[in-house]
DRENDO-1510 file (C-alpha; in Angstrom, 1 decimal, always signed):
<recs>
REC; n; res; u; v; w
REC; 1; MET; +107.3; +78.5; +112.4 .
REC; 2; THR; +109.6; +78.1; +109.4 .
REC; 3; GLN; +106.9; +76.4; +107.3 .
REC; 4; ARG; +104.5; +79.3; +108.1 .
REC; 5; LEU; +107.1; +81.9; +107.0 .
REC; 6; VAL; +107.7; +80.0; +103.8 .
REC; 7; TYR; +103.9; +79.8; +103.2 .
REC; 8; PHE; +103.4; +83.5; +103.7 .
REC; 9; ARG; +106.3; +84.3; +101.4 .
REC; 10; SER; +104.6; +82.3; +98.7 .
REC; 11; SER; +102.3; +83.8; +96.1 .
REC; 12; VAL; +99.2; +82.2; +97.7 .
REC; 13; GLY; +100.3; +83.3; +101.2 .
REC; 14; ARG; +100.9; +86.9; +100.1 .
REC; 15; LYS; +97.5; +87.0; +98.5 .
REC; 16; MET; +95.9; +85.7; +101.7 .
REC; 17; VAL; +97.6; +88.3; +103.8 .
REC; 18; LEU; +96.6; +91.0; +101.2 .
REC; 19; ALA; +93.0; +89.9; +101.5 .
REC; 20; LEU; +92.9; +89.7; +105.3 .
REC; 21; PHE; +94.6; +93.1; +105.7 .
REC; 22; GLY; +92.2; +94.6; +103.1 .
REC; 23; LEU; +89.2; +93.4; +105.0 .
REC; 24; GLY; +90.7; +94.8; +108.2 .
REC; 25; LEU; +91.2; +98.2; +106.6 .
REC; 26; LEU; +87.6; +98.0; +105.4 .
REC; 27; GLY; +86.5; +97.5; +109.0 .
REC; 28; TYR; +88.5; +100.6; +110.0 .
REC; 29; LEU; +86.9; +102.6; +107.2 .
REC; 30; ILE; +83.4; +101.8; +108.5 .
REC; 31; MET; +84.3; +102.7; +112.1 .
REC; 32; HIS; +86.0; +105.9; +111.0 .
REC; 33; LEU; +83.0; +106.9; +108.9 .
REC; 34; SER; +80.6; +106.3; +111.8 .
REC; 35; ALA; +82.7; +108.7; +113.9 .
REC; 36; ASN; +83.0; +111.3; +111.2 .
REC; 37; LEU; +79.3; +111.4; +110.6 .
REC; 38; LEU; +78.9; +112.8; +114.1 .
REC; 39; ILE; +79.7; +116.2; +112.7 .
REC; 40; LEU; +76.5; +116.2; +110.7 .
REC; 41; GLY; +74.4; +115.7; +113.9 .
REC; 42; ASP; +72.7; +118.3; +116.1 .
REC; 43; ASN; +75.8; +118.6; +118.2 .
REC; 44; PRO; +79.0; +118.7; +116.1 .
REC; 45; GLN; +81.0; +118.9; +119.3 .
REC; 46; ALA; +80.3; +115.2; +119.8 .
REC; 47; LEU; +83.1; +114.7; +117.3 .
REC; 48; ASP; +85.4; +116.8; +119.4 .
REC; 49; VAL; +84.6; +114.7; +122.5 .
REC; 50; TYR; +85.1; +111.5; +120.5 .
REC; 51; ALA; +88.5; +112.7; +119.2 .
REC; 52; HIS; +89.5; +113.9; +122.7 .
REC; 53; THR; +88.6; +110.5; +124.1 .
REC; 54; LEU; +90.9; +108.8; +121.6 .
REC; 55; LEU; +93.7; +111.2; +122.4 .
REC; 56; SER; +93.3; +110.4; +126.1 .
REC; 57; LEU; +94.4; +106.8; +125.3 .
REC; 58; GLY; +98.0; +108.2; +125.0 .
REC; 59; PRO; +100.6; +105.4; +124.2 .
REC; 60; LEU; +97.8; +102.9; +123.4 .
REC; 61; LEU; +96.5; +105.2; +120.6 .
REC; 62; ILE; +100.0; +105.6; +119.3 .
REC; 63; ALA; +100.4; +101.8; +119.2 .
REC; 64; ILE; +97.1; +101.4; +117.4 .
REC; 65; GLU; +98.0; +104.0; +114.9 .
REC; 66; ILE; +101.4; +102.4; +114.2 .
REC; 67; ALA; +99.7; +99.0; +113.8 .
REC; 68; LEU; +97.2; +100.4; +111.4 .
REC; 69; ALA; +99.9; +102.2; +109.4 .
REC; 70; LEU; +101.8; +98.9; +109.1 .
REC; 71; VAL; +98.8; +97.0; +107.9 .
REC; 72; PHE; +98.1; +99.7; +105.4 .
REC; 73; LEU; +101.7; +99.8; +104.1 .
REC; 74; VAL; +102.0; +96.0; +104.0 .
REC; 75; HIS; +98.7; +95.8; +102.1 .
REC; 76; ILE; +100.1; +98.2; +99.5 .
REC; 77; TYR; +103.5; +96.6; +99.3 .
REC; 78; LEU; +102.0; +93.1; +98.7 .
REC; 79; ALA; +99.6; +94.5; +96.1 .
REC; 80; VAL; +102.5; +96.0; +94.2 .
REC; 81; VAL; +104.6; +92.9; +94.4 .
REC; 82; ILE; +101.8; +90.6; +93.3 .
REC; 83; THR; +100.8; +92.9; +90.5 .
REC; 84; LEU; +104.4; +93.1; +89.2 .
REC; 85; GLN; +104.7; +89.3; +89.4 .
REC; 86; ASN; +101.5; +88.7; +87.5 .
REC; 87; ARG; +102.5; +91.1; +84.8 .
REC; 88; SER; +105.9; +89.5; +84.5 .
REC; 89; ALA; +104.4; +86.1; +84.2 .
REC; 90; ARG; +101.6; +87.0; +81.7 .
REC; 91; PRO; +102.4; +90.4; +80.1 .
REC; 92; ASP; +100.0; +89.7; +77.2 .
REC; 93; ARG; +97.1; +89.5; +79.7 .
REC; 94; TYR; +97.4; +93.1; +80.7 .
REC; 95; GLU; +96.4; +94.7; +77.4 .
REC; 96; ARG; +93.5; +97.0; +77.4 .
REC; 97; VAL; +90.3; +95.0; +77.1 .
REC; 98; ARG; +86.6; +95.6; +77.5 .
REC; 99; ASP; +84.7; +94.7; +80.7 .
REC; 100; ALA; +84.3; +91.0; +80.8 .
REC; 101; GLY; +81.6; +90.7; +83.4 .
REC; 102; SER; +80.7; +87.4; +84.9 .
REC; 103; PRO; +82.3; +85.1; +85.7 .
REC; 104; SER; +85.7; +86.9; +85.5 .
REC; 105; LYS; +84.3; +90.2; +87.0 .
REC; 106; LYS; +86.9; +92.0; +84.9 .
REC; 107; ASN; +85.9; +95.7; +84.8 .
REC; 108; PHE; +87.4; +99.2; +85.3 .
REC; 109; SER; +87.7; +98.6; +89.1 .
REC; 110; SER; +89.6; +95.3; +88.7 .
REC; 111; LYS; +91.9; +96.7; +86.0 .
REC; 112; THR; +92.8; +99.8; +88.1 .
REC; 113; MET; +93.2; +98.3; +91.5 .
REC; 114; ILE; +97.0; +99.1; +91.7 .
REC; 115; TYR; +96.4; +102.6; +90.5 .
REC; 116; SER; +93.4; +103.3; +92.8 .
REC; 117; GLY; +95.5; +101.9; +95.7 .
REC; 118; LEU; +98.3; +104.3; +95.0 .
REC; 119; VAL; +95.9; +107.2; +94.7 .
REC; 120; ILE; +94.4; +106.3; +98.0 .
REC; 121; LEU; +97.9; +106.2; +99.6 .
REC; 122; VAL; +98.5; +109.8; +98.5 .
REC; 123; PHE; +95.0; +110.7; +99.6 .
REC; 124; VAL; +95.5; +109.2; +103.1 .
REC; 125; VAL; +98.8; +110.9; +103.6 .
REC; 126; LEU; +97.5; +114.3; +102.7 .
REC; 127; HIS; +94.3; +113.6; +104.7 .
REC; 128; VAL; +96.3; +112.8; +107.9 .
REC; 129; LEU; +98.7; +115.7; +107.5 .
REC; 130; HIS; +95.8; +118.1; +107.1 .
REC; 131; PHE; +93.3; +116.9; +109.6 .
REC; 132; LYS; +95.5; +115.4; +112.3 .
REC; 133; TYR; +98.5; +117.7; +112.1 .
REC; 134; ALA; +96.7; +120.8; +110.7 .
REC; 135; ILE; +99.1; +121.2; +107.8 .
REC; 136; PHE; +98.2; +122.6; +104.3 .
REC; 137; GLY; +96.1; +125.5; +105.6 .
REC; 138; GLY; +94.7; +123.7; +108.6 .
REC; 139; LYS; +94.6; +125.5; +112.0 .
REC; 140; GLU; +94.3; +124.4; +115.6 .
REC; 141; TYR; +91.0; +125.3; +117.2 .
REC; 142; THR; +90.0; +124.8; +120.8 .
REC; 143; VAL; +86.6; +124.6; +122.5 .
REC; 144; MET; +85.5; +124.4; +126.1 .
REC; 145; VAL; +83.7; +121.1; +127.1 .
REC; 146; ASP; +82.8; +120.7; +130.8 .
REC; 147; GLY; +85.2; +123.4; +131.7 .
REC; 148; GLU; +88.1; +121.8; +129.9 .
REC; 149; PRO; +89.8; +123.1; +126.7 .
REC; 150; ILE; +90.0; +120.4; +124.0 .
REC; 151; ARG; +90.8; +120.4; +120.4 .
REC; 152; ALA; +87.9; +121.6; +118.3 .
REC; 153; PHE; +88.3; +119.1; +115.5 .
REC; 154; SER; +84.8; +119.7; +114.2 .
REC; 155; THR; +85.7; +123.4; +113.6 .
REC; 156; LEU; +88.8; +122.4; +111.6 .
REC; 157; VAL; +86.6; +120.0; +109.5 .
REC; 158; MET; +83.8; +122.5; +108.9 .
REC; 159; THR; +86.3; +125.3; +108.0 .
REC; 160; SER; +88.3; +123.1; +105.7 .
REC; 161; PHE; +85.3; +122.0; +103.7 .
REC; 162; GLN; +84.3; +125.5; +103.1 .
REC; 163; ASN; +87.3; +125.5; +100.8 .
REC; 164; PRO; +86.1; +124.2; +97.4 .
REC; 165; TRP; +89.4; +122.8; +96.4 .
REC; 166; ILE; +89.8; +120.8; +99.6 .
REC; 167; SER; +86.2; +119.5; +99.3 .
REC; 168; LEU; +86.8; +118.6; +95.6 .
REC; 169; ALA; +90.1; +116.8; +96.4 .
REC; 170; TYR; +88.4; +114.9; +99.2 .
REC; 171; ILE; +85.5; +113.8; +96.9 .
REC; 172; VAL; +87.9; +112.7; +94.1 .
REC; 173; GLY; +89.8; +110.6; +96.6 .
REC; 174; LEU; +86.6; +109.0; +97.8 .
REC; 175; ILE; +85.6; +108.2; +94.2 .
REC; 176; TRP; +88.8; +106.1; +93.9 .
REC; 177; VAL; +88.0; +104.5; +97.2 .
REC; 178; PHE; +84.7; +103.4; +95.7 .
REC; 179; PHE; +86.4; +101.8; +92.7 .
REC; 180; HIS; +88.9; +100.1; +95.0 .
REC; 181; LEU; +86.3; +98.7; +97.3 .
REC; 182; ARG; +83.9; +97.7; +94.5 .
REC; 183; HIS; +86.4; +95.0; +93.3 .
REC; 184; GLY; +88.5; +94.5; +96.4 .
REC; 185; PHE; +85.7; +93.2; +98.6 .
REC; 186; TRP; +84.7; +90.5; +96.2 .
REC; 187; SER; +88.3; +89.7; +95.4 .
REC; 188; ALA; +89.2; +89.2; +99.0 .
REC; 189; PHE; +86.6; +86.6; +99.6 .
REC; 190; GLN; +87.6; +84.8; +96.4 .
REC; 191; THR; +91.2; +84.7; +97.6 .
REC; 192; LEU; +90.1; +83.3; +101.0 .
REC; 193; GLY; +88.3; +80.5; +99.2 .
REC; 194; VAL; +84.7; +81.8; +99.9 .
REC; 195; HIS; +83.1; +81.2; +96.6 .
REC; 196; HIS; +80.0; +79.3; +95.4 .
REC; 197; PRO; +77.7; +79.5; +92.4 .
REC; 198; ARG; +75.0; +81.0; +94.6 .
REC; 199; LEU; +77.1; +82.8; +97.2 .
REC; 200; THR; +79.6; +84.5; +94.9 .
REC; 201; PRO; +77.0; +86.8; +93.1 .
REC; 202; VAL; +75.7; +87.8; +96.5 .
REC; 203; ILE; +79.2; +88.7; +97.7 .
REC; 204; TYR; +79.9; +90.6; +94.5 .
REC; 205; SER; +76.6; +92.6; +94.8 .
REC; 206; ALA; +77.3; +93.2; +98.5 .
REC; 207; GLY; +80.7; +94.6; +97.6 .
REC; 208; ILE; +79.1; +97.1; +95.2 .
REC; 209; VAL; +76.5; +98.2; +97.7 .
REC; 210; LEU; +79.1; +98.5; +100.5 .
REC; 211; ALA; +81.4; +100.6; +98.3 .
REC; 212; VAL; +78.5; +102.9; +97.4 .
REC; 213; VAL; +77.4; +103.3; +101.0 .
REC; 214; ILE; +80.9; +104.0; +102.3 .
REC; 215; ALA; +81.9; +106.4; +99.5 .
REC; 216; ALA; +78.6; +108.2; +99.7 .
REC; 217; GLY; +78.8; +108.4; +103.4 .
REC; 218; TYR; +82.2; +110.1; +103.3 .
REC; 219; VAL; +81.3; +112.3; +100.4 .
REC; 220; SER; +78.2; +113.5; +102.1 .
REC; 221; ILE; +80.3; +115.3; +104.7 .
REC; 222; PRO; +82.1; +117.8; +102.5 .
REC; 223; VAL; +79.0; +118.2; +100.3 .
REC; 224; ILE; +76.6; +119.0; +103.2 .
REC; 225; LEU; +79.2; +121.2; +105.0 .
REC; 226; TYR; +80.0; +123.1; +101.9 .
REC; 227; PHE; +76.5; +123.9; +100.7 .
REC; 228; GLY; +74.9; +124.1; +104.1 .
REC; 229; GLY; +77.8; +125.6; +106.1 .
</recs>
C-alpha cells in the first residue's frame, strides 16, 4: 500500500491518474450529451422523465455526484501541479512557439491545456448553478407526467437558450471544451503507454473527430433552440 502511495505521488503516477480521470470525465461527457439531446427530439419531456429518474435515486445520485466532482477537482489539481512542475524545471521551453505538428503534436490546444481546463472549471460551475439549481435567471418549472408533477427541466433549458447571452456563453465554453479534448484524448493514451508508429496517428485523429462531435453535439442544442424556438 505504501509503495502504491509513493508511486501515485510521483510525477509519473500523477500523470497516470490525470490521464485516467480525464478519460473517465470524457465518458461522462458522452453520456451527458446523449441525455441532453433528448430535448431536440419529438418529445422534449423525455428529458424531464430522464432527469426525474435520476433524482429518484436519492442518496445514490448524491454519492455519484460527489464522486464525479472529486474526479473533476483532482483532475484539475493534478493538471495544475504537473504544469507548474514542468515550467519550473524547463522555463525556457514555455516560450511562445509555432505549432510543431508531428511527432510532438505541439499546437494551440496543447499549449493552452491548463487555461482551457480552468475556463471549463468556471463554465461547469456556472452551468450547474444555472441548470441544476436555477440560479442566474433560471426558474423552476413543473409538468404533469402520468398524473405526477415533476420538474420541467426541458422548459428551463428551452427558456434559457432563448437568451442570446446564455447561448453565447454556452457556445464559448464548448469551444474551449473542444480545444481541451482535441489534445487531451491523445495525450492521455500517450501517458498510459498506448503509442505505436501506426496506432498513434489513429488515436490522434480519433481525438480530433471525437472533440468535434462532442462539441458540435452540445453546441447544436442552444443553436437549434435559439433559432428554432
